[in-house]
PyMOL Python script that loads the backbone (N, CA, C, O; Angstrom):
from pymol import cmd

cmd.read_pdbstr("""\
ATOM      1  N   UNK A   1      21.091   9.776  43.981  1.00  0.00           N
ATOM      2  CA  UNK A   1      21.545  10.805  42.846  1.00  0.00           C
ATOM      3  C   UNK A   1      20.687  10.929  41.914  1.00  0.00           C
ATOM      4  O   UNK A   1      20.235   9.904  41.404  1.00  0.00           O
ATOM      5  N   UNK A   2      20.216  12.331  41.428  1.00  0.00           N
ATOM      6  CA  UNK A   2      19.121  12.923  40.486  1.00  0.00           C
ATOM      7  C   UNK A   2      19.633  11.998  39.151  1.00  0.00           C
ATOM      8  O   UNK A   2      20.773  11.957  38.689  1.00  0.00           O
ATOM      9  N   UNK A   3      18.408  11.258  38.673  1.00  0.00           N
ATOM     10  CA  UNK A   3      18.700  10.993  37.134  1.00  0.00           C
ATOM     11  C   UNK A   3      18.740   9.375  37.509  1.00  0.00           C
ATOM     12  O   UNK A   3      18.355   8.739  36.527  1.00  0.00           O
ATOM     13  N   UNK A   4      18.941   8.870  38.161  1.00  0.00           N
ATOM     14  CA  UNK A   4      19.117   7.237  38.282  1.00  0.00           C
ATOM     15  C   UNK A   4      18.306   6.618  38.388  1.00  0.00           C
ATOM     16  O   UNK A   4      17.291   6.918  39.016  1.00  0.00           O
ATOM     17  N   UNK A   5      18.559   5.269  37.648  1.00  0.00           N
ATOM     18  CA  UNK A   5      17.630   3.982  37.707  1.00  0.00           C
ATOM     19  C   UNK A   5      17.956   3.120  38.149  1.00  0.00           C
ATOM     20  O   UNK A   5      19.148   2.816  38.105  1.00  0.00           O
ATOM     21  N   UNK A   6      17.125   2.428  38.706  1.00  0.00           N
ATOM     22  CA  UNK A   6      17.676   1.008  39.290  1.00  0.00           C
ATOM     23  C   UNK A   6      16.651  -0.151  39.069  1.00  0.00           C
ATOM     24  O   UNK A   6      15.493  -0.357  39.432  1.00  0.00           O
ATOM     25  N   UNK A   7      17.564  -0.812  38.327  1.00  0.00           N
ATOM     26  CA  UNK A   7      16.655  -2.278  38.143  1.00  0.00           C
ATOM     27  C   UNK A   7      16.701  -3.293  39.333  1.00  0.00           C
ATOM     28  O   UNK A   7      17.796  -3.627  39.785  1.00  0.00           O
ATOM     29  N   UNK A   8      15.931  -3.623  39.676  1.00  0.00           N
ATOM     30  CA  UNK A   8      15.863  -4.690  40.940  1.00  0.00           C
ATOM     31  C   UNK A   8      15.331  -6.301  40.302  1.00  0.00           C
ATOM     32  O   UNK A   8      14.194  -6.732  40.496  1.00  0.00           O
ATOM     33  N   UNK A   9      16.107  -6.842  39.737  1.00  0.00           N
ATOM     34  CA  UNK A   9      15.827  -8.431  39.504  1.00  0.00           C
ATOM     35  C   UNK A   9      16.442  -9.670  40.135  1.00  0.00           C
ATOM     36  O   UNK A   9      16.439 -10.824  39.705  1.00  0.00           O
ATOM     37  N   UNK A  10      16.960  -9.184  41.230  1.00  0.00           N
ATOM     38  CA  UNK A  10      17.445 -10.753  41.589  1.00  0.00           C
ATOM     39  C   UNK A  10      16.610 -11.317  43.232  1.00  0.00           C
ATOM     40  O   UNK A  10      16.695 -12.414  43.782  1.00  0.00           O
ATOM     41  N   UNK A  11      15.868 -10.127  43.641  1.00  0.00           N
ATOM     42  CA  UNK A  11      14.974 -10.883  44.798  1.00  0.00           C
ATOM     43  C   UNK A  11      13.749 -11.586  44.265  1.00  0.00           C
ATOM     44  O   UNK A  11      12.840 -11.069  43.615  1.00  0.00           O
ATOM     45  N   UNK A  12      13.836 -12.524  44.546  1.00  0.00           N
ATOM     46  CA  UNK A  12      12.348 -13.016  44.187  1.00  0.00           C
ATOM     47  C   UNK A  12      11.347 -13.634  45.159  1.00  0.00           C
ATOM     48  O   UNK A  12      10.319 -14.091  44.662  1.00  0.00           O
ATOM     49  N   UNK A  13      11.548 -13.721  46.745  1.00  0.00           N
ATOM     50  CA  UNK A  13      11.126 -14.401  47.559  1.00  0.00           C
ATOM     51  C   UNK A  13      10.505 -12.913  48.503  1.00  0.00           C
ATOM     52  O   UNK A  13      11.179 -11.893  48.364  1.00  0.00           O
ATOM     53  N   UNK A  14       9.528 -12.852  49.221  1.00  0.00           N
ATOM     54  CA  UNK A  14       9.641 -11.915  50.468  1.00  0.00           C
ATOM     55  C   UNK A  14      10.678 -11.789  51.225  1.00  0.00           C
ATOM     56  O   UNK A  14      11.190 -10.671  51.289  1.00  0.00           O
ATOM     57  N   UNK A  15      11.045 -12.496  51.713  1.00  0.00           N
ATOM     58  CA  UNK A  15      12.479 -12.535  52.464  1.00  0.00           C
ATOM     59  C   UNK A  15      13.894 -11.561  51.719  1.00  0.00           C
ATOM     60  O   UNK A  15      14.862 -11.066  52.295  1.00  0.00           O
ATOM     61  N   UNK A  16      13.612 -11.552  50.584  1.00  0.00           N
ATOM     62  CA  UNK A  16      14.832 -11.262  49.684  1.00  0.00           C
ATOM     63  C   UNK A  16      14.744  -9.890  49.235  1.00  0.00           C
ATOM     64  O   UNK A  16      13.702  -9.427  48.770  1.00  0.00           O
ATOM     65  N   UNK A  17      15.983  -9.126  49.385  1.00  0.00           N
ATOM     66  CA  UNK A  17      16.035  -7.982  49.251  1.00  0.00           C
ATOM     67  C   UNK A  17      17.126  -7.193  48.526  1.00  0.00           C
ATOM     68  O   UNK A  17      18.275  -7.473  48.868  1.00  0.00           O
ATOM     69  N   UNK A  18      16.977  -6.302  47.631  1.00  0.00           N
ATOM     70  CA  UNK A  18      18.415  -5.970  46.751  1.00  0.00           C
ATOM     71  C   UNK A  18      18.655  -4.360  47.589  1.00  0.00           C
ATOM     72  O   UNK A  18      19.775  -4.011  47.964  1.00  0.00           O
ATOM     73  N   UNK A  19      17.685  -3.690  47.743  1.00  0.00           N
ATOM     74  CA  UNK A  19      17.232  -2.416  48.216  1.00  0.00           C
ATOM     75  C   UNK A  19      16.967  -1.962  49.543  1.00  0.00           C
ATOM     76  O   UNK A  19      16.479  -2.762  50.343  1.00  0.00           O
ATOM     77  N   UNK A  20      17.244  -0.680  49.921  1.00  0.00           N
ATOM     78  CA  UNK A  20      17.239  -0.716  51.421  1.00  0.00           C
ATOM     79  C   UNK A  20      15.971   0.577  51.426  1.00  0.00           C
ATOM     80  O   UNK A  20      15.919   1.148  50.336  1.00  0.00           O
ATOM     81  N   UNK A  21      15.163   1.002  52.266  1.00  0.00           N
ATOM     82  CA  UNK A  21      14.355   1.384  52.501  1.00  0.00           C
ATOM     83  C   UNK A  21      14.038   2.663  51.739  1.00  0.00           C
ATOM     84  O   UNK A  21      13.022   2.983  51.120  1.00  0.00           O
ATOM     85  N   UNK A  22      15.749   3.627  52.056  1.00  0.00           N
ATOM     86  CA  UNK A  22      15.942   4.784  51.504  1.00  0.00           C
ATOM     87  C   UNK A  22      15.688   4.982  50.121  1.00  0.00           C
ATOM     88  O   UNK A  22      15.098   5.952  49.645  1.00  0.00           O
ATOM     89  N   UNK A  23      16.349   3.628  49.243  1.00  0.00           N
ATOM     90  CA  UNK A  23      15.847   3.670  47.819  1.00  0.00           C
ATOM     91  C   UNK A  23      14.666   3.759  47.338  1.00  0.00           C
ATOM     92  O   UNK A  23      14.480   4.249  46.224  1.00  0.00           O
ATOM     93  N   UNK A  24      13.469   3.205  48.260  1.00  0.00           N
ATOM     94  CA  UNK A  24      12.171   2.921  47.881  1.00  0.00           C
ATOM     95  C   UNK A  24      11.367   4.316  47.826  1.00  0.00           C
ATOM     96  O   UNK A  24      10.473   4.711  47.077  1.00  0.00           O
ATOM     97  N   UNK A  25      12.264   5.104  49.283  1.00  0.00           N
ATOM     98  CA  UNK A  25      11.436   6.007  49.325  1.00  0.00           C
ATOM     99  C   UNK A  25      11.627   7.411  48.708  1.00  0.00           C
ATOM    100  O   UNK A  25      10.817   8.337  48.713  1.00  0.00           O
ATOM    101  N   UNK A  26      12.946   7.373  48.142  1.00  0.00           N
ATOM    102  CA  UNK A  26      13.555   8.116  47.076  1.00  0.00           C
ATOM    103  C   UNK A  26      13.162   7.935  45.802  1.00  0.00           C
ATOM    104  O   UNK A  26      13.531   8.862  45.082  1.00  0.00           O
ATOM    105  N   UNK A  27      12.398   6.880  45.111  1.00  0.00           N
ATOM    106  CA  UNK A  27      12.298   6.438  44.012  1.00  0.00           C
ATOM    107  C   UNK A  27      10.877   6.717  43.513  1.00  0.00           C
ATOM    108  O   UNK A  27      10.060   7.285  44.238  1.00  0.00           O
ATOM    109  N   UNK A  28      10.666   6.424  42.610  1.00  0.00           N
ATOM    110  CA  UNK A  28       9.397   6.638  41.556  1.00  0.00           C
ATOM    111  C   UNK A  28       9.208   4.995  41.295  1.00  0.00           C
ATOM    112  O   UNK A  28       9.822   4.613  40.299  1.00  0.00           O
ATOM    113  N   UNK A  29       8.580   4.112  41.902  1.00  0.00           N
ATOM    114  CA  UNK A  29       8.474   2.888  42.120  1.00  0.00           C
ATOM    115  C   UNK A  29       7.513   2.258  40.843  1.00  0.00           C
ATOM    116  O   UNK A  29       6.292   2.400  40.917  1.00  0.00           O
ATOM    117  N   UNK A  30       8.146   1.531  39.628  1.00  0.00           N
ATOM    118  CA  UNK A  30       7.610   0.698  38.999  1.00  0.00           C
ATOM    119  C   UNK A  30       7.737  -0.835  38.906  1.00  0.00           C
ATOM    120  O   UNK A  30       8.717  -1.364  39.430  1.00  0.00           O
ATOM    121  N   UNK A  31       6.813  -1.583  38.273  1.00  0.00           N
ATOM    122  CA  UNK A  31       6.900  -2.642  38.781  1.00  0.00           C
ATOM    123  C   UNK A  31       6.613  -3.539  37.461  1.00  0.00           C
ATOM    124  O   UNK A  31       6.141  -3.051  36.434  1.00  0.00           O
ATOM    125  N   UNK A  32       6.993  -5.071  37.623  1.00  0.00           N
ATOM    126  CA  UNK A  32       6.295  -5.724  36.339  1.00  0.00           C
ATOM    127  C   UNK A  32       4.523  -5.957  36.248  1.00  0.00           C
ATOM    128  O   UNK A  32       3.623  -5.906  35.410  1.00  0.00           O
ATOM    129  N   UNK A  33       4.667  -6.164  37.308  1.00  0.00           N
ATOM    130  CA  UNK A  33       2.931  -6.808  37.336  1.00  0.00           C
ATOM    131  C   UNK A  33       3.135  -6.426  39.063  1.00  0.00           C
ATOM    132  O   UNK A  33       4.173  -6.383  39.723  1.00  0.00           O
ATOM    133  N   UNK A  34       1.431  -6.128  39.551  1.00  0.00           N
ATOM    134  CA  UNK A  34       1.640  -5.402  40.584  1.00  0.00           C
ATOM    135  C   UNK A  34       1.050  -6.402  41.486  1.00  0.00           C
ATOM    136  O   UNK A  34       1.123  -6.277  42.708  1.00  0.00           O
ATOM    137  N   UNK A  35       0.219  -7.813  40.665  1.00  0.00           N
ATOM    138  CA  UNK A  35       0.414  -8.882  41.788  1.00  0.00           C
ATOM    139  C   UNK A  35       1.083  -9.702  42.141  1.00  0.00           C
ATOM    140  O   UNK A  35       0.925 -10.219  43.247  1.00  0.00           O
ATOM    141  N   UNK A  36       2.011 -10.054  41.317  1.00  0.00           N
ATOM    142  CA  UNK A  36       3.647 -10.309  41.786  1.00  0.00           C
ATOM    143  C   UNK A  36       4.260 -10.153  42.724  1.00  0.00           C
ATOM    144  O   UNK A  36       4.628 -10.867  43.657  1.00  0.00           O
ATOM    145  N   UNK A  37       4.451  -8.390  42.232  1.00  0.00           N
ATOM    146  CA  UNK A  37       5.701  -7.915  43.246  1.00  0.00           C
ATOM    147  C   UNK A  37       4.890  -7.602  44.500  1.00  0.00           C
ATOM    148  O   UNK A  37       5.669  -7.599  45.454  1.00  0.00           O
ATOM    149  N   UNK A  38       4.140  -7.443  44.733  1.00  0.00           N
ATOM    150  CA  UNK A  38       3.462  -7.132  46.019  1.00  0.00           C
ATOM    151  C   UNK A  38       2.902  -8.413  47.154  1.00  0.00           C
ATOM    152  O   UNK A  38       2.637  -8.306  48.352  1.00  0.00           O
ATOM    153  N   UNK A  39       2.853  -9.496  46.351  1.00  0.00           N
ATOM    154  CA  UNK A  39       3.283 -10.963  46.915  1.00  0.00           C
ATOM    155  C   UNK A  39       4.557 -11.625  47.157  1.00  0.00           C
ATOM    156  O   UNK A  39       4.907 -12.373  48.070  1.00  0.00           O
ATOM    157  N   UNK A  40       5.172 -11.183  46.134  1.00  0.00           N
ATOM    158  CA  UNK A  40       6.559 -12.080  46.136  1.00  0.00           C
ATOM    159  C   UNK A  40       8.113 -11.693  46.037  1.00  0.00           C
ATOM    160  O   UNK A  40       9.111 -12.411  46.110  1.00  0.00           O
ATOM    161  N   UNK A  41       7.976 -10.329  45.849  1.00  0.00           N
ATOM    162  CA  UNK A  41       9.124  -9.380  45.625  1.00  0.00           C
ATOM    163  C   UNK A  41       9.658  -9.090  47.491  1.00  0.00           C
ATOM    164  O   UNK A  41       8.886  -8.723  48.377  1.00  0.00           O
ATOM    165  N   UNK A  42      10.403  -9.238  47.578  1.00  0.00           N
ATOM    166  CA  UNK A  42      10.818  -8.396  48.925  1.00  0.00           C
ATOM    167  C   UNK A  42      11.192  -6.855  49.108  1.00  0.00           C
ATOM    168  O   UNK A  42      11.269  -6.146  50.110  1.00  0.00           O
ATOM    169  N   UNK A  43      11.306  -6.717  48.332  1.00  0.00           N
ATOM    170  CA  UNK A  43      11.980  -5.126  47.875  1.00  0.00           C
ATOM    171  C   UNK A  43      10.585  -4.424  47.907  1.00  0.00           C
ATOM    172  O   UNK A  43      10.678  -3.210  48.093  1.00  0.00           O
ATOM    173  N   UNK A  44       9.193  -4.948  47.758  1.00  0.00           N
ATOM    174  CA  UNK A  44       8.368  -4.407  47.639  1.00  0.00           C
ATOM    175  C   UNK A  44       7.230  -4.862  48.850  1.00  0.00           C
ATOM    176  O   UNK A  44       6.531  -4.148  49.568  1.00  0.00           O
ATOM    177  N   UNK A  45       7.334  -6.201  48.773  1.00  0.00           N
ATOM    178  CA  UNK A  45       6.469  -6.698  50.441  1.00  0.00           C
ATOM    179  C   UNK A  45       6.998  -5.855  51.653  1.00  0.00           C
ATOM    180  O   UNK A  45       6.286  -5.012  52.198  1.00  0.00           O
ATOM    181  N   UNK A  46       8.223  -6.112  52.028  1.00  0.00           N
ATOM    182  CA  UNK A  46       8.753  -5.493  53.178  1.00  0.00           C
ATOM    183  C   UNK A  46       8.416  -4.140  53.154  1.00  0.00           C
ATOM    184  O   UNK A  46       7.908  -3.926  54.255  1.00  0.00           O
ATOM    185  N   UNK A  47       8.421  -2.673  52.227  1.00  0.00           N
ATOM    186  CA  UNK A  47       8.275  -1.494  52.689  1.00  0.00           C
ATOM    187  C   UNK A  47       6.616  -1.429  52.473  1.00  0.00           C
ATOM    188  O   UNK A  47       6.154  -0.354  52.857  1.00  0.00           O
ATOM    189  N   UNK A  48       5.854  -2.152  52.057  1.00  0.00           N
ATOM    190  CA  UNK A  48       4.578  -2.065  52.302  1.00  0.00           C
ATOM    191  C   UNK A  48       4.072  -2.356  53.511  1.00  0.00           C
ATOM    192  O   UNK A  48       3.217  -1.665  54.065  1.00  0.00           O
ATOM    193  N   UNK A  49       4.751  -3.763  54.153  1.00  0.00           N
ATOM    194  CA  UNK A  49       4.647  -4.462  55.939  1.00  0.00           C
ATOM    195  C   UNK A  49       4.899  -3.167  56.285  1.00  0.00           C
ATOM    196  O   UNK A  49       3.933  -2.586  56.779  1.00  0.00           O
ATOM    197  N   UNK A  50       6.254  -2.323  56.136  1.00  0.00           N
ATOM    198  CA  UNK A  50       6.141  -1.135  57.270  1.00  0.00           C
ATOM    199  C   UNK A  50       5.578  -0.226  57.015  1.00  0.00           C
ATOM    200  O   UNK A  50       5.583   0.595  57.933  1.00  0.00           O
ATOM    201  N   UNK A  51       5.026   0.076  56.118  1.00  0.00           N
ATOM    202  CA  UNK A  51       4.607   1.566  55.694  1.00  0.00           C
ATOM    203  C   UNK A  51       5.077   2.502  54.894  1.00  0.00           C
ATOM    204  O   UNK A  51       4.530   3.573  54.633  1.00  0.00           O
ATOM    205  N   UNK A  52       6.020   2.134  54.529  1.00  0.00           N
ATOM    206  CA  UNK A  52       7.491   2.922  53.779  1.00  0.00           C
ATOM    207  C   UNK A  52       7.048   3.341  52.610  1.00  0.00           C
ATOM    208  O   UNK A  52       7.403   4.446  52.201  1.00  0.00           O
ATOM    209  N   UNK A  53       6.096   2.441  51.782  1.00  0.00           N
ATOM    210  CA  UNK A  53       5.790   2.203  50.666  1.00  0.00           C
ATOM    211  C   UNK A  53       4.196   1.889  50.794  1.00  0.00           C
ATOM    212  O   UNK A  53       3.744   0.935  51.426  1.00  0.00           O
ATOM    213  N   UNK A  54       3.350   2.940  50.024  1.00  0.00           N
ATOM    214  CA  UNK A  54       1.855   2.023  50.171  1.00  0.00           C
ATOM    215  C   UNK A  54       1.408   1.882  48.636  1.00  0.00           C
ATOM    216  O   UNK A  54       1.642   2.657  47.708  1.00  0.00           O
ATOM    217  N   UNK A  55       0.588   0.485  48.634  1.00  0.00           N
ATOM    218  CA  UNK A  55       0.389   0.473  47.119  1.00  0.00           C
ATOM    219  C   UNK A  55      -0.085   1.719  46.172  1.00  0.00           C
ATOM    220  O   UNK A  55       0.181   1.802  44.973  1.00  0.00           O
ATOM    221  N   UNK A  56      -0.810   2.638  46.901  1.00  0.00           N
ATOM    222  CA  UNK A  56      -1.037   3.833  45.498  1.00  0.00           C
ATOM    223  C   UNK A  56       0.199   4.619  45.013  1.00  0.00           C
ATOM    224  O   UNK A  56       0.197   5.344  44.018  1.00  0.00           O
ATOM    225  N   UNK A  57       1.350   4.377  45.898  1.00  0.00           N
ATOM    226  CA  UNK A  57       2.307   5.045  45.321  1.00  0.00           C
ATOM    227  C   UNK A  57       3.340   3.873  44.867  1.00  0.00           C
ATOM    228  O   UNK A  57       4.528   3.973  45.174  1.00  0.00           O
ATOM    229  N   UNK A  58       2.842   2.726  44.106  1.00  0.00           N
ATOM    230  CA  UNK A  58       3.828   2.437  42.961  1.00  0.00           C
ATOM    231  C   UNK A  58       3.085   3.073  41.736  1.00  0.00           C
ATOM    232  O   UNK A  58       1.872   3.220  41.587  1.00  0.00           O
ATOM    233  N   UNK A  59       4.014   3.380  40.978  1.00  0.00           N
ATOM    234  CA  UNK A  59       3.447   4.584  39.802  1.00  0.00           C
ATOM    235  C   UNK A  59       2.698   3.915  38.830  1.00  0.00           C
ATOM    236  O   UNK A  59       1.700   4.430  38.326  1.00  0.00           O
ATOM    237  N   UNK A  60       3.158   2.674  38.495  1.00  0.00           N
ATOM    238  CA  UNK A  60       2.669   1.889  37.354  1.00  0.00           C
ATOM    239  C   UNK A  60       3.342   0.623  36.916  1.00  0.00           C
ATOM    240  O   UNK A  60       4.567   0.616  37.038  1.00  0.00           O
ATOM    241  N   UNK A  61       2.625  -0.717  36.308  1.00  0.00           N
ATOM    242  CA  UNK A  61       3.330  -1.860  36.284  1.00  0.00           C
ATOM    243  C   UNK A  61       3.565  -1.792  34.604  1.00  0.00           C
ATOM    244  O   UNK A  61       3.238  -0.843  33.892  1.00  0.00           O
ATOM    245  N   UNK A  62       4.073  -2.764  34.260  1.00  0.00           N
ATOM    246  CA  UNK A  62       4.438  -2.601  32.792  1.00  0.00           C
ATOM    247  C   UNK A  62       3.184  -2.795  31.652  1.00  0.00           C
ATOM    248  O   UNK A  62       3.300  -2.434  30.481  1.00  0.00           O
ATOM    249  N   UNK A  63       2.142  -3.341  32.136  1.00  0.00           N
ATOM    250  CA  UNK A  63       0.386  -2.868  31.245  1.00  0.00           C
ATOM    251  C   UNK A  63       0.487  -1.666  31.105  1.00  0.00           C
ATOM    252  O   UNK A  63       0.720  -1.210  29.986  1.00  0.00           O
ATOM    253  N   UNK A  64       0.339  -0.849  32.200  1.00  0.00           N
ATOM    254  CA  UNK A  64      -0.134   0.322  32.452  1.00  0.00           C
ATOM    255  C   UNK A  64       0.795   1.099  31.620  1.00  0.00           C
ATOM    256  O   UNK A  64       0.302   2.034  30.990  1.00  0.00           O
ATOM    257  N   UNK A  65       2.224   0.844  31.493  1.00  0.00           N
ATOM    258  CA  UNK A  65       3.096   1.637  30.664  1.00  0.00           C
ATOM    259  C   UNK A  65       2.999   1.075  29.695  1.00  0.00           C
ATOM    260  O   UNK A  65       2.912   2.130  29.067  1.00  0.00           O
ATOM    261  N   UNK A  66       2.925   0.308  28.900  1.00  0.00           N
ATOM    262  CA  UNK A  66       2.934  -0.194  27.500  1.00  0.00           C
ATOM    263  C   UNK A  66       1.756   0.511  26.961  1.00  0.00           C
ATOM    264  O   UNK A  66       1.966   1.148  25.929  1.00  0.00           O
ATOM    265  N   UNK A  67       0.566   0.531  27.443  1.00  0.00           N
ATOM    266  CA  UNK A  67      -0.725   0.806  26.916  1.00  0.00           C
ATOM    267  C   UNK A  67      -0.919   2.380  27.061  1.00  0.00           C
ATOM    268  O   UNK A  67      -1.920   2.998  26.700  1.00  0.00           O
ATOM    269  N   UNK A  68       0.492   3.043  27.797  1.00  0.00           N
ATOM    270  CA  UNK A  68       0.056   4.467  27.815  1.00  0.00           C
ATOM    271  C   UNK A  68      -0.640   5.216  28.574  1.00  0.00           C
ATOM    272  O   UNK A  68      -0.733   6.439  28.465  1.00  0.00           O
ATOM    273  N   UNK A  69      -1.269   4.401  29.537  1.00  0.00           N
ATOM    274  CA  UNK A  69      -2.237   4.554  30.646  1.00  0.00           C
ATOM    275  C   UNK A  69      -1.718   5.389  31.839  1.00  0.00           C
ATOM    276  O   UNK A  69      -2.404   6.071  32.600  1.00  0.00           O
ATOM    277  N   UNK A  70      -0.231   5.188  31.862  1.00  0.00           N
ATOM    278  CA  UNK A  70       1.080   5.661  32.981  1.00  0.00           C
ATOM    279  C   UNK A  70       1.994   6.334  32.705  1.00  0.00           C
ATOM    280  O   UNK A  70       2.742   5.697  31.964  1.00  0.00           O
ATOM    281  N   UNK A  71       2.390   7.406  32.923  1.00  0.00           N
ATOM    282  CA  UNK A  71       3.623   7.664  32.373  1.00  0.00           C
ATOM    283  C   UNK A  71       5.050   7.403  33.068  1.00  0.00           C
ATOM    284  O   UNK A  71       5.054   7.412  34.299  1.00  0.00           O
ATOM    285  N   UNK A  72       6.136   7.197  32.462  1.00  0.00           N
ATOM    286  CA  UNK A  72       7.218   6.728  32.845  1.00  0.00           C
ATOM    287  C   UNK A  72       8.134   7.978  33.590  1.00  0.00           C
ATOM    288  O   UNK A  72       7.538   8.659  34.424  1.00  0.00           O
ATOM    289  N   UNK A  73       9.387   8.245  33.338  1.00  0.00           N
ATOM    290  CA  UNK A  73      10.256   9.303  33.928  1.00  0.00           C
ATOM    291  C   UNK A  73       9.303  10.355  33.171  1.00  0.00           C
ATOM    292  O   UNK A  73       8.620  10.177  32.163  1.00  0.00           O
ATOM    293  N   UNK A  74       9.486  11.644  34.060  1.00  0.00           N
ATOM    294  CA  UNK A  74       8.872  12.671  33.868  1.00  0.00           C
ATOM    295  C   UNK A  74       9.852  13.953  33.772  1.00  0.00           C
ATOM    296  O   UNK A  74       9.577  15.057  33.300  1.00  0.00           O
ATOM    297  N   UNK A  75      10.961  13.554  34.294  1.00  0.00           N
ATOM    298  CA  UNK A  75      11.933  14.610  34.293  1.00  0.00           C
ATOM    299  C   UNK A  75      13.717  13.840  34.299  1.00  0.00           C
ATOM    300  O   UNK A  75      13.762  12.711  34.789  1.00  0.00           O
ATOM    301  N   UNK A  76      14.312  14.101  34.072  1.00  0.00           N
ATOM    302  CA  UNK A  76      15.849  13.807  33.732  1.00  0.00           C
ATOM    303  C   UNK A  76      16.374  13.807  35.380  1.00  0.00           C
ATOM    304  O   UNK A  76      17.327  13.132  35.769  1.00  0.00           O
ATOM    305  N   UNK A  77      15.609  14.641  36.196  1.00  0.00           N
ATOM    306  CA  UNK A  77      16.330  14.508  37.477  1.00  0.00           C
ATOM    307  C   UNK A  77      15.650  13.436  38.608  1.00  0.00           C
ATOM    308  O   UNK A  77      15.860  13.181  39.794  1.00  0.00           O
ATOM    309  N   UNK A  78      14.704  12.949  37.546  1.00  0.00           N
ATOM    310  CA  UNK A  78      13.662  11.775  38.781  1.00  0.00           C
ATOM    311  C   UNK A  78      14.641  10.566  39.181  1.00  0.00           C
ATOM    312  O   UNK A  78      15.451  10.079  38.392  1.00  0.00           O
ATOM    313  N   UNK A  79      14.471  10.163  40.456  1.00  0.00           N
ATOM    314  CA  UNK A  79      15.320   8.624  40.504  1.00  0.00           C
ATOM    315  C   UNK A  79      13.969   7.683  40.211  1.00  0.00           C
ATOM    316  O   UNK A  79      12.840   7.981  40.600  1.00  0.00           O
ATOM    317  N   UNK A  80      14.183   6.935  39.734  1.00  0.00           N
ATOM    318  CA  UNK A  80      13.396   5.814  39.067  1.00  0.00           C
ATOM    319  C   UNK A  80      13.482   4.253  39.690  1.00  0.00           C
ATOM    320  O   UNK A  80      14.610   3.938  40.070  1.00  0.00           O
ATOM    321  N   UNK A  81      12.546   3.349  39.824  1.00  0.00           N
ATOM    322  CA  UNK A  81      13.264   1.914  40.255  1.00  0.00           C
ATOM    323  C   UNK A  81      12.152   1.044  39.643  1.00  0.00           C
ATOM    324  O   UNK A  81      10.955   1.302  39.776  1.00  0.00           O
ATOM    325  N   UNK A  82      12.552   0.187  39.087  1.00  0.00           N
ATOM    326  CA  UNK A  82      11.955  -1.058  38.582  1.00  0.00           C
ATOM    327  C   UNK A  82      12.401  -2.241  39.202  1.00  0.00           C
ATOM    328  O   UNK A  82      13.516  -2.729  39.385  1.00  0.00           O
ATOM    329  N   UNK A  83      10.782  -2.718  39.593  1.00  0.00           N
ATOM    330  CA  UNK A  83      10.917  -4.133  40.304  1.00  0.00           C
ATOM    331  C   UNK A  83      10.200  -5.294  39.427  1.00  0.00           C
ATOM    332  O   UNK A  83       9.038  -5.485  39.070  1.00  0.00           O
ATOM    333  N   UNK A  84      11.357  -5.941  39.257  1.00  0.00           N
ATOM    334  CA  UNK A  84      10.819  -7.545  38.353  1.00  0.00           C
ATOM    335  C   UNK A  84      10.889  -8.730  39.181  1.00  0.00           C
ATOM    336  O   UNK A  84      11.827  -9.105  39.885  1.00  0.00           O
ATOM    337  N   UNK A  85       9.737  -9.274  38.989  1.00  0.00           N
ATOM    338  CA  UNK A  85       9.635 -10.584  39.489  1.00  0.00           C
ATOM    339  C   UNK A  85       9.860 -11.765  38.738  1.00  0.00           C
ATOM    340  O   UNK A  85      10.026 -12.903  39.176  1.00  0.00           O
ATOM    341  N   UNK A  86       9.845 -11.337  37.433  1.00  0.00           N
ATOM    342  CA  UNK A  86       9.925 -12.006  36.362  1.00  0.00           C
ATOM    343  C   UNK A  86       8.723 -12.769  35.723  1.00  0.00           C
ATOM    344  O   UNK A  86       8.591 -13.983  35.565  1.00  0.00           O
ATOM    345  N   UNK A  87       7.964 -11.848  35.428  1.00  0.00           N
ATOM    346  CA  UNK A  87       6.749 -12.011  34.892  1.00  0.00           C
ATOM    347  C   UNK A  87       6.730 -12.550  33.245  1.00  0.00           C
ATOM    348  O   UNK A  87       7.254 -11.769  32.451  1.00  0.00           O
ATOM    349  N   UNK A  88       6.296 -13.530  32.814  1.00  0.00           N
ATOM    350  CA  UNK A  88       6.031 -13.787  31.162  1.00  0.00           C
ATOM    351  C   UNK A  88       5.954 -12.762  30.229  1.00  0.00           C
ATOM    352  O   UNK A  88       6.429 -12.749  29.093  1.00  0.00           O
ATOM    353  N   UNK A  89       5.343 -11.940  30.779  1.00  0.00           N
ATOM    354  CA  UNK A  89       4.988 -10.486  29.703  1.00  0.00           C
ATOM    355  C   UNK A  89       6.510  -9.818  29.485  1.00  0.00           C
ATOM    356  O   UNK A  89       6.568  -8.907  28.658  1.00  0.00           O
ATOM    357  N   UNK A  90       7.301 -10.066  29.922  1.00  0.00           N
ATOM    358  CA  UNK A  90       8.869  -9.570  30.232  1.00  0.00           C
ATOM    359  C   UNK A  90       9.581 -10.118  28.436  1.00  0.00           C
ATOM    360  O   UNK A  90      10.769  -9.944  28.163  1.00  0.00           O
TER     361      UNK A  90
END
""", "prot")
cmd.dss("prot")
cmd.show_as("cartoon", "prot")
cmd.util.cbc("prot")
cmd.orient("prot")
């Protein structure tokens, strides 16, 4: 639904997922750390492996958002998804 935000915090291995490919495909994807999410999180690892998600379509990580290098939500209708693997910076 437009304007939805999804927080994914439970799946922490490459074989664990909380979302399906449609959620990844429809959302602007953010991660806590690119290094952790692209190696440890099934919600990111599996869509990357299947081509549903490309590394360059991950909008930002927390460092980039906090530094103002990348923008978060840009409109009220956007669907956003944040994947956390539990980085200490959170």
